[in-house]
C-alpha positions in Angstrom: 179.8 170.9 172.4 183.1 168.0 172.5 185.3 167.7 170.3 185.0 164.5 169.6 181.3 164.7 168.4 182.7 167.2 166.0 185.1 165.5 164.7 182.4 162.6 164.0 180.2 164.9 162.5 183.0 165.9 160.2 184.1 162.5 158.9 180.4 161.5 158.7 179.5 164.3 156.4 182.8 163.8 154.1 182.2 160.1 154.5 178.1 160.7 153.3 179.2 163.0 150.4 181.5 160.8 148.9 179.1 157.8 149.4 176.1 160.0 147.3 178.5 160.6 144.6 179.9 156.8 144.6 176.4 155.9 144.5 175.5 157.8 141.5 178.9 156.2 139.5 177.5 152.7 140.7 173.8 153.6 139.4 175.3 154.7 136.5 177.4 151.6 135.9 174.2 149.3 136.6 172.6 151.3 134.0 173.1 154.4 132.0 169.2 155.7 133.3 169.1 154.7 137.0 168.5 157.1 139.4 171.5 157.5 142.4 168.4 157.3 145.1 167.4 153.8 143.6 170.8 151.8 143.7 169.6 151.2 147.3 166.8 149.5 145.9 168.7 147.0 144.3 171.0 146.7 147.3 167.9 146.0 149.6 166.2 143.3 147.0 169.3 141.3 146.4 169.4 140.8 150.4 166.1 140.2 151.0 164.6 138.7 147.8 161.5 140.1 147.3 159.5 142.5 149.2 156.1 144.6 149.7 156.9 148.1 148.0 155.3 149.2 151.3 158.0 147.4 153.4 160.8 148.9 151.0 159.1 152.2 151.5 159.3 151.3 155.4 162.9 150.2 155.5 164.1 153.3 153.4 161.8 155.9 155.8 160.1 157.3 152.5 156.6 157.9 151.2 154.5 155.8 149.3 154.9 158.1 146.0 158.5 158.3 146.4 158.8 154.2 146.3 156.3 153.7 143.7 157.7 156.3 141.2 161.4 154.3 141.8 159.7 150.9 141.6 158.3 152.0 138.0 161.3 153.8 137.1 162.9 150.0 138.0 160.8 148.2 135.9 160.7 150.3 132.9 164.2 149.6 133.0 163.8 145.8 133.3 165.6 145.7 136.9 163.0 144.4 138.5 159.7 142.9 138.3 156.8 142.4 140.2 155.2 138.9 140.9 151.6 138.2 143.0 151.9 138.1 147.0 151.1 134.2 147.6 150.1 135.6 151.2 147.7 138.3 149.9 146.5 138.4 146.3 145.9 142.3 146.3 149.0 142.8 147.2 152.5 142.4 144.5 156.1 141.5 145.8 158.9 143.4 144.0 162.0 141.2 142.8 164.9 141.7 140.8 165.1 140.3 137.1 167.8 138.2 136.5 169.6 141.1 134.1 168.7 143.2 137.5 170.4 140.7 139.6 173.5 140.1 137.2 173.7 143.8 136.4 173.7 145.1 140.4 176.0 142.0 141.3 178.6 142.8 138.4 178.8 146.6 140.1 178.5 145.7 143.8 181.3 142.9 143.6 183.3 145.7 141.6 182.6 148.2 144.4 183.7 145.4 147.0 187.0 144.8 145.4 187.8 148.5 145.5 187.0 148.2 149.6 189.1 145.1 149.6 192.0 147.7 147.9 191.4 150.6 150.0 191.4 148.7 153.3 194.2 146.0 152.6 196.6 147.8 154.9 193.6 147.5 157.6 193.9 144.3 159.9 190.4 142.2 159.8 189.6 142.8 163.1 189.5 146.9 162.4 187.6 146.1 159.3 184.9 144.1 161.3 185.4 146.4 164.2 184.3 149.8 161.5 181.5 147.3 160.2 180.3 146.5 163.8 180.4 150.3 164.9 178.7 151.2 162.0 176.0 148.8 162.3 175.6 149.9 165.8 174.7 153.5 164.5 172.5 152.8 161.7 170.7 150.6 163.9 170.4 153.0 167.1 166.5 154.5 167.1 166.2 158.1 166.1 165.5 160.6 169.1 
């Protein structure tokens, strides 16, 4: 295999290992009982404002049962709520509560400040290029 792809695999594995550990820390900062996997749901809901559970499950590539369990836990912690979907009365939309949004944004802003400090010696164009390349990787269809 090409050395470039071996190096990429090694660096991504390290990055993902550190990201998982960091997500656990951030989840606990939002709420001590928040599961690390559920932190990503808060990120997504902050981005889209509100969304159906089925759309969230599709976005994350998980089953409806897994999504339902995670959302129930977030509801129990008071971080998300459900409201009727005006487009379909049988469905509901998931949204962050005021408390959930405030807790999430406080942790997100602190994380962003850590990125700024860590990358302070990078040129802004390098940061933008890294973001562009990661976006390109994340939106590449699986084969």
